C-alpha positions as CSV (number, residue, x, y, z in Angstrom):
1,X,14.7,-39.7,11.4
2,X,11.3,-39.0,13.4
3,X,12.0,-35.3,13.5
4,X,12.6,-34.7,9.6
5,X,9.0,-35.8,9.4
6,X,7.0,-33.5,11.2
7,X,9.7,-30.4,11.0
8,X,7.2,-30.5,7.7
9,X,3.7,-30.4,9.7
10,X,2.3,-27.9,11.2
11,X,1.8,-28.4,15.0
12,X,-1.7,-26.0,15.0
13,X,-3.8,-27.8,12.1
14,X,-1.5,-30.6,11.2
15,X,-1.2,-30.8,7.5
16,X,2.0,-30.8,5.5
17,X,3.4,-27.7,4.9
18,X,5.3,-26.6,1.2
19,X,7.6,-24.2,1.0
20,X,5.6,-22.2,-1.2
21,X,2.6,-22.5,1.0
22,X,4.6,-21.0,3.7
23,X,5.9,-17.9,1.5
24,X,1.5,-17.7,0.4
25,X,0.9,-17.8,4.1
26,X,3.1,-14.7,5.1
27,X,1.6,-11.8,6.3
28,X,1.4,-8.6,3.2
29,X,3.9,-6.3,3.7
30,X,2.5,-2.5,4.0
31,X,4.2,-0.1,2.2
32,X,2.5,2.8,3.3
33,X,3.7,5.7,1.5
34,X,3.5,4.2,-1.9
35,X,0.2,2.8,-1.3
36,X,-0.6,6.4,0.0
37,X,0.8,7.5,-3.6
38,X,-1.2,4.7,-4.8
39,X,-4.6,5.8,-3.4
40,X,-4.7,9.7,-4.8
41,X,-3.9,8.3,-8.6
42,X,-6.6,6.1,-8.1
43,X,-9.2,8.7,-6.4
44,X,-8.0,11.3,-8.7
45,X,-7.4,9.4,-12.0
46,X,-4.3,10.3,-13.1
47,X,-0.7,8.5,-13.4
48,X,1.4,7.6,-10.4
49,X,3.9,10.2,-12.1
50,X,1.4,12.5,-11.5
51,X,0.6,11.6,-8.2
52,X,4.2,11.5,-7.2
53,X,4.9,15.1,-8.4
54,X,2.2,16.6,-6.3
55,X,3.3,14.5,-3.5
56,X,7.2,14.3,-3.3
57,X,7.7,17.7,-5.1
58,X,4.8,19.9,-4.3
59,X,3.6,20.8,-7.2
60,X,-0.2,22.0,-7.0
61,X,-2.8,20.7,-9.6
62,X,-4.7,22.3,-11.3
63,X,-8.1,20.7,-11.2
64,X,-9.6,21.7,-8.7
65,X,-11.5,18.6,-8.1
66,X,-7.9,16.9,-7.6
67,X,-7.4,19.3,-4.7
68,X,-10.6,18.2,-2.9
69,X,-9.6,14.7,-3.4
70,X,-6.4,15.1,-1.6
71,X,-7.6,17.8,0.8
72,X,-10.6,14.3,1.7
73,X,-7.6,11.8,1.7
74,X,-5.1,13.4,4.1
75,X,-8.2,15.6,6.1
76,X,-5.9,18.8,5.4
77,X,-7.2,21.5,4.5
78,X,-7.0,23.3,1.1
79,X,-5.5,26.2,1.7
80,X,-2.8,24.1,4.1
81,X,-1.5,21.5,1.4
82,X,0.9,23.7,0.1
83,X,3.2,26.3,1.1
């Protein structure tokens, strides 16, 4: 039974760990594509749906400032952002 008691203890810190605590200590997942679209939406002050239209469907923004921001974020020259 001694092993059951110790299995709920972190070896390094010697603190009791709960299931909720274990879950909270897991590293945050990364979603590069989602984060990219969210960054565009935030920086351009548009909806995520609008940013998705630009990225996924190749729709060019009508606002030149948005084009400049997209170029800045990606490092791609504005004339090459769309076919």
